[in-house]
Backbone as a ProteinNet text record, in pm:
[ID]
protein_1_A
[PRIMARY]
MTDPSLQRTARVAGVLYLVVIVCAGFAEGYIRTGLIVPGDAAATADNIASAEGLYRVGFASDLVAFLCDVAISVLLYVLLRPVSKTLSLLAAAFRLIAHPAIASVNLLNHIMALLLVREGSDVTGLAAEQVAALATLFVEAHAIGYLIGGAFFGVHLLFLGYLVYRAGYLPQWLGILLMLAAVGYLVESFGTFLVPRYEAVYVWVVAVPAAVAEVSLALWLTVKGARTDRRTDMRQPVA
[TERTIARY]
-1980	-1903.2	-1997.8	-1967.5	-2051.1	-2028.8	-2125.8	-2113.7	-1990.7	-1960.2	-1838.3	-1712.1	-1702.7	-1582.1	-1575.4	-1691.8	-1695.4	-1645.4	-1687.4	-1644.1	-1493.7	-1444.7	-1300.4	-1218.8	-1262	-1191.3	-1187.4	-1302.2	-1310.6	-1220	-1219.8	-1142.4	-992.3	-952.5	-809.5	-763.3	-844.7	-810.5	-799.9	-890.6	-887.2	-762.7	-725	-604.5	-480.6	-469.3	-353.9	-352.3	-471.1	-478.6	-428	-460.2	-409.5	-257.6	-202.7	-57	5.3	-57	-7.1	-9.8	-120.2	-134.1	-26.8	-4.8	95	236	269.8	405.9	437.2	346.7	370.2	365.5	273.6	266.1	390.6	445.2	567.4	685.7	697.5	810.6	806.5	689.5	678.9	653.7	559.5	518	612.2	688.9	779.4	925.9	969.9	1113.2	1158	1099.3	1146.1	1114.7	997.9	963.8	1059.5	1103.3	1193.4	1337.4	1378.9	1518.5	1544.6	1446.5	1466.4	1438.1	1534.7	1521.4	1504.8	1386.4	1365.3	1457.7	1524.2	1610.8	1747.9	1779.3	1909.7	1968.4	2047	2104.4	2202.5	2284.4	2385.4	2319.8	2217	2148.3	2077.8	2017.3	1949.7	2048.3	2161.4	2263.8	2317.1	2341.9	2390.7	2288.6	2161.1	2056.2	2047.5	2056.4	2048.8	2169.4	2287	2409.1	2409.7	2360.8	2362.9	2250.3	2150.4	2037.4	2019.9	2131	2127.3	2031.6	2035.3	1947.4	1800.4	1764.1	1625.8	1586.1	1677.7	1650.5	1627.2	1703.3	1684.7	1551.1	1511.9	1381	1269.1	1288.1	1189.4	1177.9	1291.5	1292.1	1216.3	1247.3	1183.4	1033.9	995.7	853.5	775.2	831.2	766.3	754.3	861	860.3	754.4	740.3	635.3	497.7	478.3	349.9	319	418.9	396	373.4	437.8	413	269	224.1	85.8	-12.5	23.9	-66.7	-94.4	-1.3	-27.6	-146.6	-143.4	-252.8	-382.5	-373.2	-492.8	-559.4	-479.8	-535.6	-620.4	-568.1	-640.5	-764.2	-749.1	-860.5	-975.3	-942.5	-1047.8	-1116.3	-1039.1	-1100.6	-1201.9	-1160.9	-1250.7	-1373.8	-1352.4	-1461.8	-1564.1	-1518	-1606.4	-1643.2	-1592.6	-1626.5	-1774.1	-1850.6	-1993.9	-2062.7	-2002.5	-2059.8	-2027.4	-1901.6	-1858.1	-1719.9	-1710.9	-1581	-1484.2	-1535.2	-1447.6	-1391.5	-1478.6	-1432.3	-1345.3	-1376.6	-1293.3	-1153.4	-1147.7	-1017.9	-939.1	-1007.4	-940.5	-888	-969	-925.6	-802.2	-802.4	-686.8	-563.2	-581.7	-468.5	-404.3	-485.6	-429.6	-359.9	-411.8	-344.3	-211.6	-210.5	-86.8	20.3	-21.2	74.4	123.9	33.1	67.4	171.3	149.9	237.1	334.7	287.9	386.7	478.3	432.3	516.4	592.6	527	595.2	662	588.9	643.6	757.3	749.9	858	987.5	976.8	1095.5	1147.1	1056.4	1094.2	1177.9	1170.8	1253.6	1402.8	1437	1577.6	1629.2	1544.4	1585.1	1607	1522.4	1535.4	1670.3	1705.4	1827.4	1951.9	1941.5	2056.2	2104.8	2011.5	2050.7	2136.6	2099.9	2178.5	2315.3	2319.9	2447.8	2544.4	2492.6	2577.6	2636.5	2552.9	2604.7	2691.2	2667.6	2749.2	2887.6	2892.4	3021.1	3099.8	3027.6	3090.4	3190.1	3274.1	3369.2	3475.9	3506.6	3613.5	3583.2	3457.9	3419.6	3373.7	3296.8	3239.6	3339.1	3441	3536.1	3481.3	3365.5	3303.2	3327.8	3318.6	3329.4	3208	3222.6	3114.5	2985.7	2998.2	2879.7	2811.7	2892.7	2837	2768.6	2827.5	2765.9	2630.5	2625.4	2499.7	2395.1	2437.4	2343.9	2289.8	2377.7	2335.8	2242.2	2272.8	2185.5	2047.4	2045.7	1917.9	1839.7	1911.9	1844.7	1771.8	1833.1	1765.5	1645.3	1657.5	1543.9	1428.1	1460.2	1356.5	1297.1	1381.2	1331.7	1235.7	1265.5	1175.6	1039.6	1041.4	915.3	835.2	903.6	836	776.7	851.1	799.2	671.9	665.5	544.2	426	451.3	343.8	295.5	387.2	348.5	262	308.8	229.1	95.4	94.9	-28.7	-136.4	-96.1	-194.4	-264.5	-187.8	-247.5	-333.5	-287.5	-363.5	-494.1	-490.9	-613	-718.6	-677.2	-771.3	-823.1	-733.5	-775.5	-885.7	-865.9	-964.9	-1096.4	-1089.1	-1211.2	-1296	-1232	-1303.2	-1349.1	-1259	-1290.4	-1409.8	-1407.8	-1518.2	-1650.8	-1650	-1772.8	-1823.7	-1733	-1772	-1827.4	-1762.1	-1810.3	-1948	-1966.2	-2093.5	-2207	-2179.1	-2281.1	-2302.4	-2207.7	-2204	-2329.1	-2376.7	-2490.5	-2449.5	-2336.7	-2288.9	-2175.6	-2150.5	-2060.2	-2132.8	-2107.8	-2182.4	-2149.5	-2251.9	-2232.5	-2142.2	-2146.2	-2065.1	-1915.7	-1878.2	-1738.3	-1699.1	-1788.5	-1762	-1746.2	-1829.7	-1820.1	-1687.4	-1646.4	-1518.6	-1401.7	-1406.7	-1298.3	-1289.9	-1404.1	-1401.8	-1350.3	-1381.6	-1326.4	-1174.2	-1127.7	-983.1	-916.7	-986	-932.2	-906.6	-1001.1	-984.6	-862.8	-843.7	-729.3	-597.3	-585	-462.1	-435.4	-538.1	-520.6	-485.3	-547.4	-515.5	-370.9	-325.6	-187	-88.3	-110.9	-15.1	-9.2	-123.1	-123.2	-97.5	-149.3	-128	18	88.3	229.9	313.1	280	355.7	320.8	193.3	148.5	157.9	124.2	127.7	196.8	327.5	399	399.4	366.6	374.2	270.3	170.5	69.4	92.9	214.8	246.8	203.9	225.2	187.9	37.4	-40	-185.8	-227.6	-163.5	-198.4	-178	-77.1	-50.9	-172.7	-233.6	-351.7	-474.7	-480.3	-594.2	-603.5	-488	-490.5	-484.1	-412.4	-386.7	-514.1	-598.8	-717.9	-818.6	-866.6	-964.8	-907.8	-779	-719.3	-710.2	-666.8	-655.9	-792.6	-892.2	-1026.7	-1082.7	-1072.6	-1132.6	-1063.3	-931.2	-860.1	-858.6	-844.7	-851	-992	-1093.5	-1231.9	-1257	-1209.5	-1228.6	-1157.4	-1032.6	-954.7	-1020.1	-1064.4	-1128.2	-1261.7	-1339.7	-1469.5	-1451.7	-1360	-1337.9	-1287.7	-1200.9	-1144.5	-1249.2	-1326.6	-1421.1	-1555.6	-1609.8	-1743.9	-1741.7	-1639.9	-1636.1	-1738	-1785.6	-1891.2	-2025.2	-2119.7	-2248.8	-2335.6	-2309.3	-2373.5	-2524.1	-2570.7	-2714.8	-2785.2	-2706.8	-2765.6	-2725.9	-2664.3	-2613.1	-2725.2	-2845.6	-2956.4	-2998.8	-2952.4	-2987.3	-2898.7	-2796.4	-2699.7	-2769.2	-2728	-2786.5	-2749.4	-2818.6	-2791.5	-2645.1	-2569.2	-2428.2	-2412	-2302.9	-2269.6	-2162.4	-2128.8	-2034.8	-1898
-2065.3	-2002.2	-1962.5	-2004.6	-1968.5	-1822.9	-1764.6	-1624.1	-1596.3	-1679.8	-1654.5	-1654.1	-1745.6	-1748.8	-1625.9	-1578	-1456.5	-1337.4	-1330.5	-1221.7	-1228.4	-1347	-1361.2	-1321.8	-1367.3	-1333.8	-1183.6	-1117.2	-972.7	-898.7	-941	-868.4	-889.3	-1010.4	-1034	-953.3	-950.6	-870	-723	-675.3	-534.8	-499.7	-586.2	-560.2	-557.6	-656.3	-659.7	-538.9	-495.5	-377.1	-253.7	-241.8	-129.2	-134.9	-256.4	-271.8	-223.7	-261.7	-218.7	-67.3	-6.4	139.5	210.7	163.3	225.9	206.4	83.1	53.9	123.3	108.5	169.8	321.9	373.9	519.1	575.2	503	547.2	546.4	439.4	427.4	533.8	551.6	645.2	787.7	804.3	938.8	1009	931.9	994.9	979.4	854.8	831.7	883.5	831.3	873.6	1020.2	1064.9	1205.8	1297.2	1253.9	1336.5	1334.9	1226.9	1214.9	1255.3	1238	1265.9	1413.1	1478.4	1619.2	1625.8	1652	1653.7	1752.9	1707.2	1793.5	1818	1755.3	1776.4	1640.1	1585.2	1452	1448.5	1553.1	1555.2	1555.7	1640.3	1646.8	1515.7	1454.4	1326.7	1219.5	1210.8	1112.5	1135.1	1261.2	1292.8	1252.2	1278.9	1243.1	1093	1018	872	817.6	870	822.5	854.8	972.5	1015.1	953.9	898.2	836.5	691.9	619.5	481.9	394	406.9	325	350.5	477.2	513.2	464	477.1	432.2	280.7	207.1	62	27.2	105.1	85	102.6	198.7	217	93.8	34	-90.9	-200.3	-217.3	-322.1	-296.5	-170.4	-136.8	-171.9	-138.5	-174.1	-325.1	-396.9	-542	-605.7	-555.3	-604.9	-582	-463.2	-431.5	-526.8	-556.5	-642.5	-787.3	-830.6	-963.9	-975.3	-872.4	-871	-871.4	-806.9	-798.1	-934	-1028.3	-1163.7	-1222.5	-1210.6	-1262.6	-1186.4	-1054.1	-973.7	-1014.6	-1039.2	-1080.2	-1205.5	-1303.4	-1429.5	-1408.7	-1331.5	-1309.6	-1234.2	-1133.4	-1060.3	-1148.8	-1238.7	-1334.4	-1421.8	-1474	-1559.6	-1481.3	-1357	-1273.7	-1241.5	-1222.5	-1173	-1276.3	-1397	-1496.9	-1535.3	-1517.4	-1542.6	-1448.5	-1332.6	-1238.4	-1283.6	-1313.4	-1360.7	-1423.5	-1552.6	-1619.6	-1566.5	-1542.3	-1497.6	-1359	-1264.2	-1128	-1121.1	-1201.3	-1204.9	-1257.2	-1356.6	-1410.6	-1308.1	-1236.2	-1131.6	-1021.5	-981.2	-878.3	-924.1	-1049	-1102.2	-1107.3	-1148.8	-1159.6	-1023.5	-921	-788	-731.7	-760.9	-712.4	-784.9	-916	-992.1	-944.1	-909	-858.7	-719.4	-636.6	-496.8	-485.6	-553.8	-533.4	-647.6	-768	-873.6	-900.5	-877.1	-903.7	-778.2	-683.1	-565.1	-482.4	-446.5	-356.8	-421	-551.6	-617.8	-618.7	-652.8	-649.4	-507	-411.5	-270.7	-222.7	-294	-257.3	-269.3	-344.4	-351.5	-212.2	-133.1	3.5	87.1	66.8	139.3	109.4	-18.1	-55.9	-27.2	-30.9	-1.6	141.7	232.9	372.5	382.6	308.5	309.1	245.9	133.3	66.2	155.9	230.9	320.8	431.8	498.8	611.2	562.5	440.3	387.6	347.3	277.9	233.5	348.8	440	560.2	536.4	633.1	632.5	524.4	482.8	384.5	252.2	213.2	85.4	103.4	208.9	226.9	283.1	355.8	419.3	546.1	591.1	711.9	829.2	947.7	1068	1077.7	1155.1	1167.2	1216.6	1311.5	1364.1	1256.8	1170.5	1062.7	957	928.8	833.7	885.7	1014.4	1074.7	1070.7	1099.1	1097.7	957.6	857.7	719.8	672.5	711	674.7	736.8	861.4	929.6	863.1	809.7	737.9	614.7	545	430.3	475.1	589.2	644.2	674.6	733.1	764.4	635.9	535.6	407	344.3	361.5	310	379.5	509.6	584.8	536.8	509.1	459	320.1	237.2	105.7	114.9	213.2	236.7	268.9	349.6	387.5	267.1	180.9	60.2	-29.1	-50.5	-128.3	-62.8	71.4	144.8	120.6	99.1	69.4	-62.5	-164.3	-292.9	-280.9	-199.7	-183.1	-108.8	-15.5	54.9	-39.4	-132.1	-231.4	-320	-356.4	-435.6	-363.6	-234.3	-158.8	-145.3	-141.1	-133	-258.9	-375.4	-501	-509.2	-472.2	-480.1	-390.9	-268.6	-177.2	-230.3	-286.8	-342.3	-458.9	-545	-658.7	-613.6	-516	-463.2	-399.3	-327	-261.1	-363.3	-477.3	-579.7	-672.6	-672.3	-779	-787	-672.6	-676.2	-687.9	-752.4	-762	-662.7	-574.5	-459.7	-337.6	-218.8	-99.2	-59.6	-19.7	16.5	137.9	231.5	352.4	319.4	209.1	167.3	126.4	55	15.1	134.2	236.2	357	428.1	440.2	503.9	429.4	296.8	216.5	233.8	241.5	260.9	399.8	500.5	634.9	634.1	562.5	550.4	479	379.9	307.6	402.7	491.9	590.9	678	715.7	798.3	730	602.7	528	520.1	492.1	477.9	612.1	719.2	852.5	888.1	859.9	892.6	814.6	684.1	601	639.9	638.7	668.3	816.4	903	1046.1	1085.4	1028.4	1061.9	1018.7	903.6	855.2	931.4	969.4	1030.7	1183.1	1244.3	1391.2	1427.2	1411.1	1423.5	1562.8	1666	1801.4	1825.2	1738.1	1751.1	1652.5	1609.9	1507.8	1548.8	1675.3	1722.4	1713.4	1733.1	1723.3	1577.7	1487.4	1346.4	1291.8	1341.7	1295.1	1318.3	1435.7	1466.5	1392	1368.7	1295.1	1155.1	1094.5	959.6	962.5	1057.7	1054.7	1068.2	1163.7	1190.5	1075.6	1036.9	926.6	793.5	767	640.6	635.9	745.5	749.2	729.8	800.9	790.7	649.9	596.9	467.3	352.6	347.6	233.1	235.3	353.3	361.6	325.8	373.4	342	191.8	128	-16.3	-92.1	-54.8	-124	-110	10.4	33.2	-39.4	-36.1	-103.5	-254.1	-314.5	-458.3	-493.4	-409	-435.3	-420.3	-315.4	-283.9	-353.7	-343.8	-396.4	-538.1	-569.4	-697.7	-701.5	-819.9	-835.6	-832.6	-757.1	-740.3	-862.1	-967.5	-1095.3	-1090.5	-994.4	-983.1	-936.5	-880.3	-831.5	-919.8	-1033.7	-1116.7	-1163.7	-1181.9	-1227.4	-1124.4	-999	-893.7	-895	-984.1	-985.1	-1012.5	-937.8	-954.9	-1091.1	-1127.8	-1256.2	-1261.7	-1364.1	-1371.6	-1379.4	-1318.6	-1328.9	-1434.4	-1467.3	-1577.5	-1545.9
600.3	706.1	819.3	941.3	1054.5	1091.4	1162.6	1201.2	1286.7	1388.2	1466	1381.2	1284.6	1200.6	1112	1067.5	986.5	1067.5	1193.4	1280.8	1306.8	1336.3	1362.6	1240.2	1124.8	1000.9	980.1	1000.9	982.1	1079.7	1204	1305.8	1289	1256	1231.2	1110.5	1004.5	887.2	922.9	1008.3	1049.8	1128.3	1222	1302.9	1214	1124.8	1035.5	942.5	899.4	812.4	886.2	1015.1	1094.1	1105.6	1120.5	1125	994.4	881.4	750.2	738.7	778.8	768.2	850.2	972.9	1060.2	1004.4	967.1	920.9	788.1	690.3	559.9	569.4	649.5	666.7	732.7	830.6	898.2	802.2	722.6	630.3	521.6	461.4	349	394.7	487.2	526.4	621.8	698.4	794.8	755.7	734.4	712	575.9	467.5	334.9	308	348.7	328.1	403.7	519.9	599.6	551.7	485.7	445.6	300.5	214.5	71.8	43.3	-18.4	-55.7	-207.6	-258.9	-404.2	-474.2	-579.2	-657.1	-598.2	-485.5	-420.9	-386	-478.9	-460.4	-343.8	-330.1	-224.2	-86.3	-69	60	91.7	-9.7	11	52.8	-15.3	18.7	159.7	196.3	330.8	436.5	409.6	505.9	526.2	417.1	427.2	503.3	471.9	537.5	686.7	722.5	862.4	945.5	878.5	949.9	902.7	897.3	845.3	925	1056.8	1139.8	1110.3	1100	1070.1	931.8	837.4	700.6	696.5	777.7	786	852.2	949.2	1013.1	910.6	819.4	713.1	625.9	594.2	516.1	591.2	719.2	799	814.7	832.4	847.7	722.5	607.6	482.1	467.7	503.2	488.2	577.1	700.3	789.6	727.1	669.8	606.7	492	410.1	294	336	443.7	496.2	547.5	617.3	666.1	550.6	440.6	326.3	263.7	277.5	228.2	303.4	435.8	517.5	491.5	476.9	452.8	321.7	219.6	90.4	104.6	179.5	198.1	285.3	393.4	485.2	418.6	337.5	266.8	163.7	103	10	83.3	199.9	277.6	322.9	364.1	413.9	306.4	182.9	77.3	-27.9	-17.1	-118.7	-118.5	-6.5	-17.7	-116.9	-143.6	-240	-381.7	-405.6	-537.9	-524.6	-548.8	-539.8	-644.5	-765.7	-874.5	-847.1	-811.1	-785.9	-660.6	-560	-439.5	-470.9	-557.5	-597.6	-678	-766.8	-843.4	-751.7	-654.7	-559.8	-483.9	-438.2	-365.6	-454.5	-580	-672.1	-696.9	-722	-748.2	-624.7	-505.8	-384.3	-363.6	-387.9	-373.9	-471.6	-592.4	-691.3	-651.1	-602.3	-571.5	-461.7	-349	-233.9	-209.3	-176.4	-151.9	-270.6	-392.1	-510.3	-552.2	-616.4	-671.7	-562.3	-459.3	-357.2	-278.6	-255	-181.9	-262.8	-390.5	-477.1	-489.9	-490.4	-502.6	-384.2	-271.5	-156.8	-186.7	-290.1	-330.7	-369.1	-436.2	-470.4	-345.2	-245.9	-118.7	-53.6	-43.2	27.7	-55.8	-188.2	-272.5	-254.3	-233.2	-209.4	-83.9	20.5	143.7	121.8	52.4	28.4	-47.9	-142.5	-220.9	-135.2	-57	21.4	136.8	184.7	294.9	245.7	131.7	78.2	16.9	-51.6	-103.9	-215.7	-234.7	-346.3	-332.9	-210.1	-189.5	-259.2	-262.6	-322.7	-466.5	-493.5	-627.3	-727.2	-678.7	-768.5	-831.2	-784.5	-838	-744.9	-800.6	-718.8	-627.1	-519.7	-421.4	-486	-579.9	-647.7	-731.9	-792.7	-874.4	-788.4	-673.8	-581	-534.4	-500.2	-454.6	-564.8	-688.1	-800.9	-825.8	-815.8	-838.2	-726.8	-603.8	-491.6	-507.9	-553	-576	-688.1	-786.6	-895	-841.1	-746.3	-684.9	-601.8	-536.2	-461.3	-555.5	-670.6	-769.1	-828.2	-848.2	-897.8	-797	-668.9	-565.4	-572.9	-594.5	-606.1	-727.4	-836.4	-956.6	-930	-857.6	-821.9	-740.5	-651.9	-573.3	-664.2	-766.3	-858.9	-939.4	-980.5	-1054	-964.6	-841.5	-747.1	-718	-717.8	-690.4	-793.6	-918.3	-1022.7	-993.6	-955.3	-920.9	-795.2	-699.7	-575.9	-601.7	-696.6	-732.1	-787	-873.7	-926.5	-813.6	-721.7	-605.3	-528.3	-500.1	-423.7	-499.3	-631.2	-711.5	-690.8	-701	-675.6	-530.1	-438.5	-296.1	-261.1	-313.3	-285.4	-336	-456.4	-513.2	-428.1	-383.4	-301	-166.4	-105.1	22.8	4.5	-104.5	-131.8	-142.8	-203.2	-225.3	-106	-12.2	86.7	174.2	222.1	312.6	457.6	487.5	625	651.8	556.5	572.4	518.1	573.6	529.7	385.6	311.6	171.6	155.2	251.4	237.8	237.5	305.1	300.1	158.4	91.5	-46.4	-138.1	-118.8	-201.9	-178.7	-51.4	-19.5	-82.3	-77.8	-134.5	-285.8	-352.7	-497.4	-534.2	-452	-475.2	-455.9	-353.9	-332	-448.7	-504.3	-620.1	-736.2	-760.3	-867.4	-839.3	-712	-675.3	-704.8	-668.9	-696.8	-846.9	-924.5	-1069.2	-1133.4	-1085.8	-1137.9	-1107.8	-986	-949.8	-1035	-1047.3	-1121.3	-1268.1	-1335.5	-1478.1	-1504.9	-1418.3	-1437.3	-1425.2	-1327.5	-1308.6	-1427.5	-1485.6	-1601.6	-1729.2	-1743.6	-1869	-1867.5	-1754.9	-1744.5	-1612.5	-1605.5	-1478.1	-1416.1	-1493.6	-1437.1	-1326.4	-1316.2	-1210.8	-1096.6	-1081.9	-982.9	-842.3	-807.7	-673.8	-651.5	-756.6	-746.3	-726.9	-801.1	-792.8	-651.1	-582.4	-446.2	-357.5	-369.4	-288.7	-338.3	-468.6	-525.6	-466.1	-439.3	-381.7	-229.5	-170.8	-26.6	55.9	20.1	101.9	95.4	-24.4	-27	22.1	-5.2	39.3	191.6	252	397.7	462.9	413	470.7	452.2	330.7	300.3	373.3	365.1	421.6	573.9	633.8	779.6	827.6	756.3	793.7	786.2	678.8	663.9	775.5	801.1	904.5	1042.1	1075.2	1204.8	1214.4	1106.9	1108.8	1129.4	1055.2	1068.6	1208.1	1262.9	1395.2	1505.2	1499.3	1607.4	1588.1	1467.9	1440.9	1383.6	1308	1239.8	1127.6	1096.9	997	1068.7	1017.9	1084.1	1055.3	1129.3	1101.8	1122.3	1202.1	1221.4	1095.3	1000.3	875.5	757.7	787.4	679.9	588	642.4	560.2	457.2	474.9	380.9	257.1	257.1	147.5	14.8	-88	-220.7	-278.5	-383	-448	-490.3	-444.7	-483	-633	-680.9	-822.5	-838.9	-962.8	-987.9	-932.6
[MASK]
+++++++++++++++++++++++++++++++++++++++++++++++++++++++++++++++++++++++++++++++++++++++++++++++++++++++++++++++++++++++++++++++++++++++++++++++++++++++++++++++++++++++++++++++++++++++++++++++++++++++++++++++++++++++++++++++++++++++++++++++

């Protein structure tokens, strides 16, 4: 790979990563967080029904993010395969499973909640309280789907961080941050399933390191690209 192609690959991956961060952050951090009322099915159903347009925008934002993630998976593989083709392929595979596969299918739970509250009792034959409860169940299923995808994404970040750390044409501190974020994702996913009473703690365990690591990586790739002047410093590639 020539240096110019390495730079282009890095910068395109960085721009797309920023798109993913903005779209996914808007859908999860603003739309769903603002509309879902934990422990109150009726309020959640009312919020979704009254903000149908916004709720649909959340669906579209997530879908855009997952579409971009397909390209990012391939671009990061190309960028890091000089370090290790096998580990780069594994990193790409886990990212593809986490978002374009699991998270995209999981959007069905997101949209089903809207369909239920929009159609209401007239179509389902259920009482309003039952419709709200069922819609909330789909919302909760969507959250669980995120956690399942998060486990795969955590493994992806573990491989990605190690590859970045070894690369030589990317800063080692980025690799360390990514591996710390990987631990956060894995702790949240497995911790929520195994010891759910600390769920609020797990959110912060993943949110802070993931935000710092992924935003830093996206900005570095976009602004700096791959430091081709230091490419000769790259360690001996592994298999």
